[in-house]
Short mmCIF file of the C-alpha atoms (twelve columns), coordinates in Angstrom:
data_MODEL
# 
_entry.id   MODEL 
# 
loop_
_atom_site.group_PDB 
_atom_site.id 
_atom_site.type_symbol 
_atom_site.label_atom_id 
_atom_site.label_alt_id 
_atom_site.label_comp_id 
_atom_site.label_asym_id 
_atom_site.label_seq_id 
_atom_site.Cartn_x 
_atom_site.Cartn_y 
_atom_site.Cartn_z 
_atom_site.pdbx_PDB_model_num 
ATOM 1  C CA . UNK A 1  83.987  58.421  106.089 1 
ATOM 2  C CA . UNK A 2  86.589  58.675  108.673 1 
ATOM 3  C CA . UNK A 3  87.679  61.382  110.977 1 
ATOM 4  C CA . UNK A 4  90.763  62.256  109.222 1 
ATOM 5  C CA . UNK A 5  88.528  62.542  105.231 1 
ATOM 6  C CA . UNK A 6  86.403  65.323  107.241 1 
ATOM 7  C CA . UNK A 7  89.266  67.075  108.399 1 
ATOM 8  C CA . UNK A 8  90.827  67.271  104.863 1 
ATOM 9  C CA . UNK A 9  87.244  67.768  103.528 1 
ATOM 10 C CA . UNK A 10 86.933  71.180  106.263 1 
ATOM 11 C CA . UNK A 11 90.519  72.441  105.427 1 
ATOM 12 C CA . UNK A 12 89.721  72.599  101.710 1 
ATOM 13 C CA . UNK A 13 86.214  74.345  101.973 1 
ATOM 14 C CA . UNK A 14 88.222  76.506  104.708 1 
ATOM 15 C CA . UNK A 15 90.901  77.344  101.833 1 
ATOM 16 C CA . UNK A 16 88.534  77.328  98.664  1 
ATOM 17 C CA . UNK A 17 86.579  79.750  100.306 1 
ATOM 18 C CA . UNK A 18 89.322  82.456  101.968 1 
ATOM 19 C CA . UNK A 19 89.517  85.815  99.753  1 
ATOM 20 C CA . UNK A 20 92.202  86.262  98.256  1 
ATOM 21 C CA . UNK A 21 94.743  88.600  98.650  1 
ATOM 22 C CA . UNK A 22 94.934  92.669  97.575  1 
ATOM 23 C CA . UNK A 23 97.553  92.339  94.865  1 
ATOM 24 C CA . UNK A 24 100.349 94.981  96.048  1 
ATOM 25 C CA . UNK A 25 100.800 98.085  94.030  1 
ATOM 26 C CA . UNK A 26 103.534 97.758  90.975  1 
ATOM 27 C CA . UNK A 27 106.515 100.091 91.447  1 
ATOM 28 C CA . UNK A 28 108.492 100.806 94.425  1 
ATOM 29 C CA . UNK A 29 108.115 103.028 96.789  1 
ATOM 30 C CA . UNK A 30 111.210 104.421 98.417  1 
ATOM 31 C CA . UNK A 31 109.580 107.705 100.083 1 
ATOM 32 C CA . UNK A 32 106.867 107.045 102.433 1 
ATOM 33 C CA . UNK A 33 105.829 110.054 102.595 1 
ATOM 34 C CA . UNK A 34 105.103 110.483 99.057  1 
ATOM 35 C CA . UNK A 35 101.909 110.936 97.714  1 
ATOM 36 C CA . UNK A 36 100.974 107.454 95.697  1 
ATOM 37 C CA . UNK A 37 101.008 107.658 92.945  1 
ATOM 38 C CA . UNK A 38 98.199  106.019 90.204  1 
ATOM 39 C CA . UNK A 39 98.640  103.453 87.835  1 
ATOM 40 C CA . UNK A 40 97.309  104.437 84.844  1 
ATOM 41 C CA . UNK A 41 97.318  103.036 81.700  1 
ATOM 42 C CA . UNK A 42 100.478 105.662 79.778  1 
ATOM 43 C CA . UNK A 43 101.971 104.781 83.026  1 
ATOM 44 C CA . UNK A 44 102.233 101.012 82.231  1 
ATOM 45 C CA . UNK A 45 103.142 101.122 78.855  1 
ATOM 46 C CA . UNK A 46 106.064 104.373 79.669  1 
ATOM 47 C CA . UNK A 47 107.478 101.386 82.261  1 
ATOM 48 C CA . UNK A 48 107.098 98.557  79.684  1 
ATOM 49 C CA . UNK A 49 108.779 100.590 77.456  1 
ATOM 50 C CA . UNK A 50 111.980 101.829 79.426  1 
ATOM 51 C CA . UNK A 51 112.448 97.775  80.791  1 
ATOM 52 C CA . UNK A 52 112.361 96.972  76.858  1 
ATOM 53 C CA . UNK A 53 114.903 100.236 76.085  1 
ATOM 54 C CA . UNK A 54 117.050 99.101  78.819  1 
ATOM 55 C CA . UNK A 55 117.770 95.205  76.910  1 
ATOM 56 C CA . UNK A 56 118.808 96.702  73.419  1 
ATOM 57 C CA . UNK A 57 122.307 97.827  72.634  1 
ATOM 58 C CA . UNK A 58 122.965 100.520 70.746  1 
# 
């Protein structure tokens, strides 16, 4: 193997062993002093419902 191949393999191993970044909280935060909201199933369902209602025309 050449030095180039060794370097490619090292970079690939380094890339595969990295820990994934934690996912950001869903939703927008406008006030940094406000307490964090817990993401429960009801909140997710409610957000999906209102998003769907915005698309509809009455």
